[in-house]
C-alpha positions as CSV (number, residue, x, y, z in Angstrom):
1,M,0.0,0.0,0.0
2,A,1.3,3.5,-0.9
3,D,2.4,5.7,1.9
4,P,-0.6,8.0,2.8
5,A,1.8,10.9,3.7
6,A,3.5,10.7,0.3
7,T,0.1,10.6,-1.5
8,L,-1.1,13.7,0.5
9,S,2.2,15.5,-0.3
10,G,1.7,14.9,-4.0
11,W,-1.8,16.4,-3.9
12,L,-0.7,19.4,-2.0
13,R,2.1,20.0,-4.5
14,R,-0.6,20.3,-7.2
15,L,-2.9,22.6,-5.3
16,L,-0.5,25.0,-3.5
17,P,2.2,27.3,-4.8
18,Q,5.6,25.5,-4.5
19,P,9.2,26.5,-4.1
20,C,11.7,25.2,-6.6
21,P,13.2,22.0,-5.2
22,G,16.6,23.1,-6.6
23,C,17.0,26.6,-5.2
24,G,13.9,27.5,-3.2
25,A,12.7,30.2,-5.5
26,Q,8.9,30.4,-6.0
27,L,7.7,28.4,-9.0
28,G,5.3,30.2,-11.4
29,A,3.5,28.5,-14.2
30,E,6.4,26.0,-14.8
31,R,6.4,22.7,-12.9
32,G,9.3,20.8,-11.5
33,L,12.2,23.3,-11.5
34,C,12.6,27.0,-12.0
35,P,14.1,28.2,-15.3
36,A,17.5,28.9,-13.7
37,C,17.8,25.4,-12.3
38,R,16.5,23.8,-15.6
39,A,19.3,25.7,-17.4
40,G,21.8,23.9,-15.1
41,L,20.7,20.5,-16.2
42,R,23.5,19.8,-18.8
43,P,23.7,16.2,-19.9
44,R,27.1,14.8,-20.6
45,V,28.5,11.6,-21.8
46,D,31.0,9.9,-19.5
47,S,33.6,7.4,-20.7
48,H,34.9,6.5,-17.2
49,S,32.8,4.8,-14.5
50,P,32.6,1.6,-12.5
51,L,30.4,0.2,-15.3
52,R,33.3,-0.2,-17.8
53,G,36.8,-1.6,-17.5
54,R,38.1,0.6,-20.2
55,A,37.4,4.1,-21.5
56,Q,34.3,4.1,-23.7
57,P,31.3,6.5,-23.9
58,H,28.6,4.6,-22.1
59,L,27.0,6.8,-19.3
60,I,24.7,9.9,-19.5
61,T,24.7,12.0,-16.3
62,L,23.5,15.5,-15.4
63,G,26.2,16.0,-12.8
64,E,27.5,15.2,-9.4
65,Y,25.2,14.2,-6.5
66,R,25.2,17.6,-4.8
67,G,23.5,21.0,-5.0
68,V,20.5,21.2,-7.4
69,H,21.0,17.6,-8.6
70,R,20.9,16.1,-5.1
71,R,18.0,18.2,-4.0
72,A,16.0,17.3,-7.1
73,V,16.6,13.6,-6.7
74,R,15.6,13.7,-3.0
75,A,12.4,15.7,-3.8
76,L,11.5,13.2,-6.5
77,K,12.1,10.1,-4.3
78,F,11.0,11.3,-0.9
79,G,9.0,14.5,-1.4
80,G,6.4,13.4,-3.8
81,A,7.6,15.8,-6.5
82,R,6.8,13.4,-9.4
83,D,6.6,16.3,-11.8
84,L,10.4,16.4,-11.6
85,A,10.6,13.2,-13.5
86,G,9.5,15.0,-16.7
87,V,12.2,17.7,-16.3
88,L,15.0,15.4,-15.4
89,G,14.0,12.7,-17.9
90,E,13.9,15.2,-20.8
91,A,17.3,16.4,-19.9
92,L,18.8,12.9,-19.8
93,A,17.2,12.0,-23.2
94,A,18.7,15.1,-24.8
95,G,22.2,13.7,-24.0
96,V,21.8,10.3,-25.6
97,P,23.9,10.1,-28.7
98,Q,22.0,9.0,-31.8
99,D,24.8,6.6,-32.8
100,W,24.1,4.5,-29.7
101,N,21.0,3.3,-31.6
102,V,19.0,2.7,-28.3
103,R,16.1,0.4,-29.0
104,A,14.6,0.2,-25.5
105,V,14.8,1.9,-22.1
106,V,14.9,-0.3,-19.0
107,P,14.4,1.3,-15.6
108,V,16.1,-0.2,-12.5
109,P,13.4,-1.9,-10.5
110,L,12.6,-1.5,-6.8
111,H,11.9,-4.5,-4.7
112,A,8.1,-5.0,-4.5
113,S,8.1,-4.3,-0.7
114,R,9.9,-0.9,-1.2
115,Q,7.7,0.1,-4.1
116,R,4.6,-0.6,-2.1
117,Q,6.0,1.6,0.7
118,R,7.0,4.4,-1.6
119,G,4.0,4.1,-4.0
120,F,6.1,4.5,-7.1
121,N,9.5,3.7,-8.7
122,Q,11.4,6.9,-9.5
123,A,13.6,5.1,-12.1
124,A,10.4,4.0,-13.9
125,L,9.1,7.5,-13.9
126,L,12.4,8.8,-15.4
127,G,12.6,5.9,-17.8
128,S,9.2,6.5,-19.2
129,V,10.0,10.1,-20.0
130,V,13.4,9.2,-21.6
131,A,11.7,6.5,-23.7
132,V,9.1,8.9,-25.0
133,Q,11.7,11.5,-25.9
134,L,13.8,8.8,-27.7
135,G,10.7,7.3,-29.5
136,V,11.4,3.8,-28.1
137,P,9.5,1.6,-25.6
138,C,10.1,1.7,-21.9
139,V,10.2,-2.0,-20.9
140,D,9.9,-3.4,-17.3
141,A,12.4,-6.1,-18.3
142,L,14.1,-6.5,-14.9
143,I,12.8,-8.0,-11.7
144,R,14.5,-7.4,-8.3
145,T,14.5,-10.8,-6.8
146,R,15.6,-9.8,-3.3
147,A,15.6,-6.7,-1.2
148,T,18.9,-4.9,-0.8
149,G,19.9,-1.9,1.3
150,Q,19.8,1.6,-0.1
151,Q,23.3,1.9,-1.6
152,A,23.6,5.7,-1.2
153,K,23.2,5.4,2.6
154,Q,26.0,2.9,3.1
155,H,29.8,2.9,3.1
156,A,31.4,1.0,0.3
157,A,32.5,-1.9,2.5
158,Q,28.9,-2.3,3.8
159,R,27.1,-2.3,0.5
160,D,25.2,-5.4,-0.3
161,H,26.6,-7.9,-2.7
162,M,24.3,-7.6,-5.7
163,D,24.9,-11.0,-7.4
164,G,21.6,-12.6,-8.1
165,A,19.6,-9.5,-7.0
166,F,18.0,-9.1,-10.5
167,A,16.4,-11.4,-13.1
168,L,15.3,-10.7,-16.6
169,R,11.8,-11.3,-17.9
170,P,12.3,-13.5,-21.0
171,G,11.3,-12.3,-24.4
172,V,10.3,-8.8,-23.6
173,L,13.2,-6.8,-25.0
174,P,13.3,-5.8,-28.7
175,P,16.6,-6.5,-30.6
176,G,19.3,-3.8,-30.3
177,A,21.0,-1.7,-27.7
178,V,19.4,-1.0,-24.3
179,L,19.6,2.1,-22.1
180,I,19.2,1.4,-18.3
181,V,17.9,4.3,-16.3
182,D,18.3,5.0,-12.6
183,D,18.3,8.1,-10.4
184,V,21.8,7.9,-8.8
185,L,25.1,6.1,-9.5
186,T,27.1,5.4,-6.3
187,T,29.6,2.5,-6.5
188,G,27.9,1.2,-9.7
189,A,27.0,-2.1,-8.0
190,T,23.3,-1.9,-8.8
191,L,23.8,-0.8,-12.4
192,N,26.6,-3.4,-12.9
193,A,24.3,-6.2,-11.7
194,C,21.5,-5.0,-14.1
195,Q,23.7,-4.7,-17.1
196,E,25.2,-8.1,-16.6
197,V,21.8,-9.7,-16.5
198,V,20.7,-7.8,-19.7
199,L,23.9,-8.6,-21.5
200,G,23.6,-12.2,-20.5
201,S,20.4,-12.4,-22.5
202,G,22.2,-11.6,-25.8
203,V,21.6,-7.8,-26.0
204,P,24.5,-6.5,-28.0
205,E,25.2,-3.3,-26.0
206,V,24.0,-1.7,-22.8
207,Y,24.3,2.0,-21.9
208,A,23.2,3.8,-18.7
209,A,21.6,7.1,-17.8
210,V,21.4,8.6,-14.2
211,V,20.5,12.0,-12.9
212,A,23.6,12.2,-10.7
213,R,26.7,10.3,-9.7
């Protein structure tokens, strides 16, 4: 069951004037972020991350997990600001190179118990927007088979071993490259586990997109 407090927060955001989650300025007709914070969402292609053993363009990110990026992610995940998914997802999609030839977007899933508690999966909201912008399907191809701790709240030595934490629904992905979408990249353990499962199904190439790292 969805958290009643989160549901109420979402309704209040629609009915009452809201400050920008990024800087605190009063929002006008725009939703999500103010124009100044939107202007700071500059997607870039990274060639170095824990997801690759060698330098190769493979990761889209809007910046480091601090400042506006951190506040926006937290407002989306914990503050009921689901309208942020549109702003952040559009920015991520704008950074995806055409020569990646992405044919499907796959969001990182939450465990069923956590999704019931939160009421939604922020990666799925982001992934849906990215997919629309790219003109490809957003496919719930991955299943989280066991609950794991929130990676961002733990020290590296304490983070859960992710082997076996994900499984792939058979026969749901179209042929071609896949873009995995999540909100934050920390050590890369979660995204690494996801891409290994997807690559193991015969997908030729896997890329990733996150709001912040």
